[in-house]
PQR file with spaces between the fields and no chain letter, atoms N, CA, C, O and H, PARSE charges and radii, in Angstrom:
ATOM       1  N    UNK     1      -2.766   -3.263  -36.489 -0.4000 1.5000
ATOM       2  CA   UNK     1      -2.387   -2.818  -35.156 -0.0000 2.0000
ATOM       3  C    UNK     1      -2.686   -3.938  -34.153  0.5500 1.7000
ATOM       4  O    UNK     1      -3.722   -4.600  -34.225 -0.5500 1.4000
ATOM       5  N    UNK     2      -1.749   -4.132  -33.214 -0.4000 1.5000
ATOM       6  CA   UNK     2      -1.874   -5.202  -32.219 -0.0000 2.0000
ATOM       7  C    UNK     2      -2.680   -4.688  -31.035  0.5500 1.7000
ATOM       8  O    UNK     2      -2.387   -3.622  -30.494 -0.5500 1.4000
ATOM       9  H    UNK     2      -0.908   -3.595  -33.156  0.4000 1.0000
ATOM      10  N    UNK     3      -3.687   -5.441  -30.637 -0.4000 1.5000
ATOM      11  CA   UNK     3      -4.509   -5.068  -29.493 -0.0000 2.0000
ATOM      12  C    UNK     3      -4.087   -5.939  -28.306  0.5500 1.7000
ATOM      13  O    UNK     3      -4.125   -7.167  -28.392 -0.5500 1.4000
ATOM      14  H    UNK     3      -3.925   -6.307  -31.077  0.4000 1.0000
ATOM      15  N    UNK     4      -3.688   -5.312  -27.210 -0.4000 1.5000
ATOM      16  CA   UNK     4      -3.200   -6.038  -26.041 -0.0000 2.0000
ATOM      17  C    UNK     4      -4.354   -6.695  -25.303  0.5500 1.7000
ATOM      18  O    UNK     4      -5.408   -6.087  -25.115 -0.5500 1.4000
ATOM      19  H    UNK     4      -3.656   -4.315  -27.139  0.4000 1.0000
ATOM      20  N    UNK     5      -4.156   -7.923  -24.889 -0.4000 1.5000
ATOM      21  CA   UNK     5      -5.157   -8.680  -24.153 -0.0000 2.0000
ATOM      22  C    UNK     5      -4.720   -8.804  -22.697  0.5500 1.7000
ATOM      23  O    UNK     5      -3.566   -8.542  -22.356 -0.5500 1.4000
ATOM      24  H    UNK     5      -3.300   -8.418  -25.042  0.4000 1.0000
ATOM      25  N    UNK     6      -5.649   -9.203  -21.854 -0.4000 1.5000
ATOM      26  CA   UNK     6      -5.350   -9.357  -20.429 -0.0000 2.0000
ATOM      27  C    UNK     6      -4.288  -10.430  -20.206  0.5500 1.7000
ATOM      28  O    UNK     6      -3.472  -10.303  -19.293 -0.5500 1.4000
ATOM      29  H    UNK     6      -6.586   -9.416  -22.131  0.4000 1.0000
ATOM      30  N    UNK     7      -4.282  -11.474  -21.015 -0.4000 1.5000
ATOM      31  CA   UNK     7      -3.288  -12.536  -20.863 -0.0000 2.0000
ATOM      32  C    UNK     7      -1.879  -12.047  -21.154  0.5500 1.7000
ATOM      33  O    UNK     7      -0.916  -12.649  -20.679 -0.5500 1.4000
ATOM      34  H    UNK     7      -4.945  -11.577  -21.757  0.4000 1.0000
ATOM      35  N    UNK     8      -1.731  -10.982  -21.912 -0.4000 1.5000
ATOM      36  CA   UNK     8      -0.411  -10.428  -22.216 -0.0000 2.0000
ATOM      37  C    UNK     8       0.184   -9.723  -20.999  0.5500 1.7000
ATOM      38  O    UNK     8       1.402   -9.574  -20.902 -0.5500 1.4000
ATOM      39  H    UNK     8      -2.513  -10.493  -22.298  0.4000 1.0000
ATOM      40  N    UNK     9      -0.660   -9.294  -20.084 -0.4000 1.5000
ATOM      41  CA   UNK     9      -0.185   -8.567  -18.907 -0.0000 2.0000
ATOM      42  C    UNK     9       0.211   -9.490  -17.756  0.5500 1.7000
ATOM      43  O    UNK     9       0.896   -9.044  -16.835 -0.5500 1.4000
ATOM      44  H    UNK     9      -1.649   -9.415  -20.164  0.4000 1.0000
ATOM      45  N    UNK    10      -0.188  -10.736  -17.777 -0.4000 1.5000
ATOM      46  CA   UNK    10       0.110  -11.653  -16.675 -0.0000 2.0000
ATOM      47  C    UNK    10       1.611  -11.837  -16.443  0.5500 1.7000
ATOM      48  O    UNK    10       2.049  -11.761  -15.296 -0.5500 1.4000
ATOM      49  H    UNK    10      -0.744  -11.097  -18.526  0.4000 1.0000
ATOM      50  N    UNK    11       2.424  -12.079  -17.490 -0.4000 1.5000
ATOM      51  CA   UNK    11       3.869  -12.210  -17.227 -0.0000 2.0000
ATOM      52  C    UNK    11       4.488  -10.932  -16.661  0.5500 1.7000
ATOM      53  O    UNK    11       5.365  -10.992  -15.800 -0.5500 1.4000
ATOM      54  H    UNK    11       2.067  -12.141  -18.423  0.4000 1.0000
ATOM      55  N    UNK    12       4.038   -9.799  -17.136 -0.4000 1.5000
ATOM      56  CA   UNK    12       4.578   -8.523  -16.638 -0.0000 2.0000
ATOM      57  C    UNK    12       4.205   -8.340  -15.168  0.5500 1.7000
ATOM      58  O    UNK    12       5.042   -7.939  -14.359 -0.5500 1.4000
ATOM      59  H    UNK    12       3.325   -9.750  -17.835  0.4000 1.0000
ATOM      60  N    UNK    13       2.957   -8.632  -14.825 -0.4000 1.5000
ATOM      61  CA   UNK    13       2.513   -8.512  -13.435 -0.0000 2.0000
ATOM      62  C    UNK    13       3.267   -9.498  -12.549  0.5500 1.7000
ATOM      63  O    UNK    13       3.619   -9.169  -11.416 -0.5500 1.4000
ATOM      64  H    UNK    13       2.278   -8.957  -15.482  0.4000 1.0000
ATOM      65  N    UNK    14       3.514  -10.697  -13.052 -0.4000 1.5000
ATOM      66  CA   UNK    14       4.268  -11.691  -12.278 -0.0000 2.0000
ATOM      67  C    UNK    14       5.670  -11.224  -11.971  0.5500 1.7000
ATOM      68  O    UNK    14       6.144  -11.385  -10.846 -0.5500 1.4000
ATOM      69  H    UNK    14       3.228  -10.965  -13.972  0.4000 1.0000
ATOM      70  N    UNK    15       6.341  -10.648  -12.949 -0.4000 1.5000
ATOM      71  CA   UNK    15       7.700  -10.145  -12.712 -0.0000 2.0000
ATOM      72  C    UNK    15       7.698   -8.957  -11.755  0.5500 1.7000
ATOM      73  O    UNK    15       8.616   -8.812  -10.948 -0.5500 1.4000
ATOM      74  H    UNK    15       5.956  -10.517  -13.862  0.4000 1.0000
ATOM      75  N    UNK    16       6.688   -8.117  -11.837 -0.4000 1.5000
ATOM      76  CA   UNK    16       6.614   -6.955  -10.931 -0.0000 2.0000
ATOM      77  C    UNK    16       6.454   -7.395   -9.480  0.5500 1.7000
ATOM      78  O    UNK    16       6.881   -6.691   -8.566 -0.5500 1.4000
ATOM      79  H    UNK    16       5.942   -8.235  -12.493  0.4000 1.0000
ATOM      80  N    UNK    17       5.847   -8.544   -9.269 -0.4000 1.5000
ATOM      81  CA   UNK    17       5.673   -9.065   -7.914 -0.0000 2.0000
ATOM      82  C    UNK    17       6.890   -9.873   -7.479  0.5500 1.7000
ATOM      83  O    UNK    17       7.302   -9.794   -6.322 -0.5500 1.4000
ATOM      84  H    UNK    17       5.500   -9.116  -10.012  0.4000 1.0000
ATOM      85  N    UNK    18       7.469  -10.650   -8.393 -0.4000 1.5000
ATOM      86  CA   UNK    18       8.534  -11.588   -8.038 -0.0000 2.0000
ATOM      87  C    UNK    18       9.879  -10.907   -7.805  0.5500 1.7000
ATOM      88  O    UNK    18      10.611  -11.308   -6.900 -0.5500 1.4000
ATOM      89  H    UNK    18       7.134  -10.714   -9.333  0.4000 1.0000
ATOM      90  N    UNK    19      10.219   -9.911   -8.577 -0.4000 1.5000
ATOM      91  CA   UNK    19      11.559   -9.302   -8.472 -0.0000 2.0000
ATOM      92  C    UNK    19      11.791   -8.677   -7.094  0.5500 1.7000
ATOM      93  O    UNK    19      12.828   -8.962   -6.494 -0.5500 1.4000
ATOM      94  H    UNK    19       9.624   -9.586   -9.313  0.4000 1.0000
ATOM      95  N    UNK    20      10.898   -7.847   -6.556 -0.4000 1.5000
ATOM      96  CA   UNK    20      11.149   -7.317   -5.208 -0.0000 2.0000
ATOM      97  C    UNK    20      11.207   -8.410   -4.144  0.5500 1.7000
ATOM      98  O    UNK    20      11.964   -8.300   -3.180 -0.5500 1.4000
ATOM      99  H    UNK    20      10.056   -7.616   -7.043  0.4000 1.0000
ATOM     100  N    UNK    21      10.412   -9.462   -4.317 -0.4000 1.5000
ATOM     101  CA   UNK    21      10.430  -10.553   -3.336 -0.0000 2.0000
ATOM     102  C    UNK    21      11.761  -11.286   -3.368  0.5500 1.7000
ATOM     103  O    UNK    21      12.245  -11.723   -2.324 -0.5500 1.4000
ATOM     104  H    UNK    21       9.797   -9.551   -5.100  0.4000 1.0000
ATOM     105  N    UNK    22      12.355  -11.427   -4.529 -0.4000 1.5000
ATOM     106  CA   UNK    22      13.638  -12.111   -4.641 -0.0000 2.0000
ATOM     107  C    UNK    22      14.779  -11.264   -4.085  0.5500 1.7000
ATOM     108  O    UNK    22      15.780  -11.802   -3.612 -0.5500 1.4000
ATOM     109  H    UNK    22      11.962  -11.071   -5.377  0.4000 1.0000
ATOM     110  N    UNK    23      14.631   -9.956   -4.139 -0.4000 1.5000
ATOM     111  CA   UNK    23      15.693   -9.061   -3.670 -0.0000 2.0000
ATOM     112  C    UNK    23      15.578   -8.745   -2.187  0.5500 1.7000
ATOM     113  O    UNK    23      16.485   -8.129   -1.628 -0.5500 1.4000
ATOM     114  H    UNK    23      13.818   -9.519   -4.523  0.4000 1.0000
ATOM     115  N    UNK    24      14.508   -9.141   -1.538 -0.4000 1.5000
ATOM     116  CA   UNK    24      14.307   -8.824   -0.127 -0.0000 2.0000
ATOM     117  C    UNK    24      15.360   -9.525    0.730  0.5500 1.7000
ATOM     118  O    UNK    24      15.674  -10.697    0.520 -0.5500 1.4000
ATOM     119  H    UNK    24      13.771   -9.642   -1.992  0.4000 1.0000
ATOM     120  N    UNK    25      15.888   -8.795    1.681 -0.4000 1.5000
ATOM     121  CA   UNK    25      16.893   -9.351    2.585 -0.0000 2.0000
ATOM     122  C    UNK    25      16.200  -10.054    3.747  0.5500 1.7000
ATOM     123  O    UNK    25      15.056   -9.753    4.086 -0.5500 1.4000
ATOM     124  H    UNK    25      15.633   -7.843    1.851  0.4000 1.0000
ATOM     125  N    UNK    26      16.915  -10.985    4.341 -0.4000 1.5000
ATOM     126  CA   UNK    26      16.384  -11.669    5.512 -0.0000 2.0000
ATOM     127  C    UNK    26      16.357  -10.691    6.679  0.5500 1.7000
ATOM     128  O    UNK    26      17.345   -9.997    6.918 -0.5500 1.4000
ATOM     129  H    UNK    26      17.845  -11.229    4.066  0.4000 1.0000
ATOM     130  N    UNK    27      15.255  -10.623    7.405 -0.4000 1.5000
ATOM     131  CA   UNK    27      15.174   -9.669    8.515 -0.0000 2.0000
ATOM     132  C    UNK    27      16.184  -10.010    9.617  0.5500 1.7000
ATOM     133  O    UNK    27      16.499  -11.175    9.859 -0.5500 1.4000
ATOM     134  H    UNK    27      14.452  -11.187    7.211  0.4000 1.0000
ATOM     135  N    UNK    28      16.675   -8.968   10.267 -0.4000 1.5000
ATOM     136  CA   UNK    28      17.633   -9.147   11.352 -0.0000 2.0000
ATOM     137  C    UNK    28      16.886   -9.727   12.545  0.5500 1.7000
ATOM     138  O    UNK    28      15.848   -9.204   12.950 -0.5500 1.4000
ATOM     139  H    UNK    28      16.420   -8.021   10.070  0.4000 1.0000
ATOM     140  N    UNK    29      17.414  -10.801   13.101 -0.4000 1.5000
ATOM     141  CA   UNK    29      16.764  -11.438   14.237 -0.0000 2.0000
ATOM     142  C    UNK    29      17.149  -10.709   15.525  0.5500 1.7000
ATOM     143  O    UNK    29      18.330  -10.530   15.823 -0.5500 1.4000
ATOM     144  H    UNK    29      18.257  -11.226   12.772  0.4000 1.0000
ATOM     145  N    UNK    30      16.149  -10.299   16.267 -0.4000 1.5000
ATOM     146  CA   UNK    30      16.364   -9.638   17.545 -0.0000 2.0000
ATOM     147  C    UNK    30      16.526  -10.709   18.629  0.5500 1.7000
ATOM     148  O    UNK    30      15.871  -11.750   18.573 -0.5500 1.4000
ATOM     149  H    UNK    30      15.190  -10.444   16.024  0.4000 1.0000
ATOM     150  N    UNK    31      17.390  -10.459   19.608 -0.4000 1.5000
ATOM     151  CA   UNK    31      17.529  -11.441   20.685 -0.0000 2.0000
ATOM     152  C    UNK    31      16.273  -11.461   21.562  0.5500 1.7000
ATOM     153  O    UNK    31      15.631  -10.434   21.781 -0.5500 1.4000
ATOM     154  H    UNK    31      17.922   -9.614   19.654  0.4000 1.0000
ATOM     155  N    UNK    32      15.947  -12.639   22.049 -0.4000 1.5000
ATOM     156  CA   UNK    32      14.811  -12.774   22.968 -0.0000 2.0000
ATOM     157  C    UNK    32      15.328  -12.575   24.390  0.5500 1.7000
ATOM     158  O    UNK    32      16.134  -13.363   24.885 -0.5500 1.4000
ATOM     159  H    UNK    32      16.469  -13.474   21.871  0.4000 1.0000
ATOM     160  N    UNK    33      14.861  -11.524   25.032 -0.4000 1.5000
ATOM     161  CA   UNK    33      15.307  -11.197   26.390 -0.0000 2.0000
ATOM     162  C    UNK    33      14.085  -11.217   27.303  0.5500 1.7000
ATOM     163  O    UNK    33      13.082  -10.559   27.027 -0.5500 1.4000
ATOM     164  H    UNK    33      14.207  -10.884   24.630  0.4000 1.0000
ATOM     165  N    UNK    34      14.177  -11.971   28.382 -0.4000 1.5000
ATOM     166  CA   UNK    34      13.104  -12.039   29.374 -0.0000 2.0000
ATOM     167  C    UNK    34      13.678  -11.583   30.709  0.5500 1.7000
ATOM     168  O    UNK    34      14.679  -12.124   31.181 -0.5500 1.4000
ATOM     169  H    UNK    34      14.992  -12.505   28.607  0.4000 1.0000
ATOM     170  N    UNK    35      13.045  -10.595   31.309 -0.4000 1.5000
ATOM     171  CA   UNK    35      13.482  -10.089   32.612 -0.0000 2.0000
ATOM     172  C    UNK    35      12.433  -10.502   33.633  0.5500 1.7000
ATOM     173  O    UNK    35      11.254  -10.178   33.489 -0.5500 1.4000
ATOM     174  H    UNK    35      12.233  -10.156   30.926  0.4000 1.0000
ATOM     175  N    UNK    36      12.862  -11.209   34.652 -0.4000 1.5000
ATOM     176  CA   UNK    36      11.965  -11.642   35.716 -0.0000 2.0000
ATOM     177  C    UNK    36      12.386  -10.927   36.991  0.5500 1.7000
ATOM     178  O    UNK    36      13.520  -11.068   37.450 -0.5500 1.4000
ATOM     179  H    UNK    36      13.820  -11.473   34.768  0.4000 1.0000
ATOM     180  N    UNK    37      11.466  -10.161   37.556 -0.4000 1.5000
ATOM     181  CA   UNK    37      11.737   -9.427   38.782 -0.0000 2.0000
ATOM     182  C    UNK    37      10.882  -10.042   39.880  0.5500 1.7000
ATOM     183  O    UNK    37       9.658  -10.093   39.765 -0.5500 1.4000
ATOM     184  H    UNK    37      10.545  -10.046   37.183  0.4000 1.0000
ATOM     185  N    UNK    38      11.521  -10.505   40.935 -0.4000 1.5000
ATOM     186  CA   UNK    38      10.801  -11.128   42.048 -0.0000 2.0000
ATOM     187  C    UNK    38      11.083  -10.342   43.327  0.5500 1.7000
ATOM     188  O    UNK    38      12.203   -9.888   43.558 -0.5500 1.4000
ATOM     189  H    UNK    38      12.516  -10.464   41.028  0.4000 1.0000
ATOM     190  N    UNK    39      10.055  -10.191   44.143 -0.4000 1.5000
ATOM     191  CA   UNK    39      10.187   -9.455   45.391 -0.0000 2.0000
ATOM     192  C    UNK    39       9.339  -10.179   46.438  0.5500 1.7000
ATOM     193  O    UNK    39       8.396  -10.893   46.096 -0.5500 1.4000
ATOM     194  H    UNK    39       9.145  -10.560   43.955  0.4000 1.0000
ATOM     195  N    UNK    40       9.675   -9.993   47.692 -0.4000 1.5000
ATOM     196  CA   UNK    40       8.919  -10.666   48.737 -0.0000 2.0000
ATOM     197  C    UNK    40       7.813   -9.765   49.296  0.5500 1.7000
ATOM     198  O    UNK    40       7.350   -9.979   50.416 -0.5500 1.4000
ATOM     199  H    UNK    40      10.441   -9.413   47.970  0.4000 1.0000
ATOM     200  N    UNK    41       7.396   -8.781   48.542 -0.4000 1.5000
ATOM     201  CA   UNK    41       6.326   -7.894   48.943 -0.0000 2.0000
ATOM     202  C    UNK    41       5.000   -8.630   48.798  0.5500 1.7000
ATOM     203  O    UNK    41       4.655   -9.077   47.704 -0.5500 1.4000
ATOM     204  H    UNK    41       7.772   -8.607   47.631  0.4000 1.0000
ATOM     205  N    UNK    42       4.269   -8.757   49.873 -0.4000 1.5000
ATOM     206  CA   UNK    42       2.985   -9.442   49.848 -0.0000 2.0000
ATOM     207  C    UNK    42       1.837   -8.463   49.837  0.5500 1.7000
ATOM     208  O    UNK    42       2.030   -7.255   49.976 -0.5500 1.4000
ATOM     209  H    UNK    42       4.550   -8.394   50.762  0.4000 1.0000
ATOM     210  N    UNK    43       0.621   -9.002   49.669 -0.4000 1.5000
ATOM     211  CA   UNK    43      -0.565   -8.150   49.627 -0.0000 2.0000
ATOM     212  C    UNK    43      -0.766   -7.406   50.937  0.5500 1.7000
ATOM     213  O    UNK    43      -1.199   -6.253   50.941 -0.5500 1.4000
ATOM     214  H    UNK    43       0.464   -9.984   49.556  0.4000 1.0000
ATOM     215  N    UNK    44      -0.456   -8.054   52.039 -0.4000 1.5000
ATOM     216  CA   UNK    44      -0.623   -7.430   53.347 -0.0000 2.0000
ATOM     217  C    UNK    44       0.361   -6.288   53.592  0.5500 1.7000
ATOM     218  O    UNK    44       0.105   -5.426   54.433 -0.5500 1.4000
ATOM     219  H    UNK    44      -0.105   -8.990   52.036  0.4000 1.0000
ATOM     220  N    UNK    45       1.463   -6.270   52.882 -0.4000 1.5000
ATOM     221  CA   UNK    45       2.453   -5.201   53.049 -0.0000 2.0000
ATOM     222  C    UNK    45       2.054   -3.907   52.338  0.5500 1.7000
ATOM     223  O    UNK    45       2.605   -2.846   52.631 -0.5500 1.4000
ATOM     224  H    UNK    45       1.671   -6.970   52.199  0.4000 1.0000
ATOM     225  N    UNK    46       1.121   -3.986   51.425 -0.4000 1.5000
ATOM     226  CA   UNK    46       0.715   -2.806   50.679 -0.0000 2.0000
ATOM     227  C    UNK    46      -0.217   -1.909   51.481  0.5500 1.7000
ATOM     228  O    UNK    46      -0.166   -0.687   51.339 -0.5500 1.4000
ATOM     229  H    UNK    46       0.674   -4.848   51.187  0.4000 1.0000
ATOM     230  N    UNK    47      -1.073   -2.494   52.326 -0.4000 1.5000
ATOM     231  CA   UNK    47      -2.057   -1.714   53.054 -0.0000 2.0000
ATOM     232  C    UNK    47      -2.229   -2.309   54.445  0.5500 1.7000
ATOM     233  O    UNK    47      -2.371   -3.520   54.617 -0.5500 1.4000
ATOM     234  H    UNK    47      -1.115   -3.487   52.442  0.4000 1.0000
ATOM     235  N    UNK    48      -2.210   -1.454   55.388 -0.4000 1.5000
ATOM     236  CA   UNK    48      -2.417   -1.929   56.759 -0.0000 2.0000
ATOM     237  C    UNK    48      -3.473   -1.051   57.413  0.5500 1.7000
ATOM     238  O    UNK    48      -3.324    0.170   57.461 -0.5500 1.4000
ATOM     239  H    UNK    48      -2.094   -0.470   55.248  0.4000 1.0000
ATOM     240  N    UNK    49      -4.541   -1.667   57.918 -0.4000 1.5000
ATOM     241  CA   UNK    49      -5.613   -0.905   58.561 -0.0000 2.0000
ATOM     242  C    UNK    49      -5.226   -0.482   59.975  0.5500 1.7000
ATOM     243  O    UNK    49      -5.919    0.340   60.574 -0.5500 1.4000
ATOM     244  H    UNK    49      -4.662   -2.659   57.878  0.4000 1.0000
ATOM     245  N    UNK    50      -4.127   -1.027   60.528 -0.4000 1.5000
ATOM     246  CA   UNK    50      -3.700   -0.694   61.886 -0.0000 2.0000
ATOM     247  C    UNK    50      -2.983    0.639   61.923  0.5500 1.7000
ATOM     248  O    UNK    50      -2.861    1.230   62.996 -0.5500 1.4000
ATOM     249  H    UNK    50      -3.564   -1.695   60.042  0.4000 1.0000
ATOM     250  N    UNK    51      -2.505    1.136   60.797 -0.4000 1.5000
ATOM     251  CA   UNK    51      -1.722    2.367   60.781 -0.0000 2.0000
ATOM     252  C    UNK    51      -0.330    2.082   61.302  0.5500 1.7000
ATOM     253  O    UNK    51      -0.200    1.629   62.439 -0.5500 1.4000
ATOM     254  H    UNK    51      -2.605    0.656   59.925  0.4000 1.0000
ATOM     255  N    UNK    52       0.643    2.307   60.585 -0.4000 1.5000
ATOM     256  CA   UNK    52       2.020    1.936   60.905 -0.0000 2.0000
ATOM     257  C    UNK    52       2.362    2.514   62.212  0.5500 1.7000
ATOM     258  O    UNK    52       3.481    2.333   62.693 -0.5500 1.4000
ATOM     259  H    UNK    52       0.537    2.675   59.661  0.4000 1.0000
């Protein structure tokens, strides 16, 4: 009777790891979008101690 050794499992483990990696698709690239919002609101416009 043949007794399996740890070295016999290495090729099987290698294929179990390699096959899914080879079949993986390249991820879809999302566009890089940057939105810049500028306003002329200053710190003094937020609060006034004089009362409008």
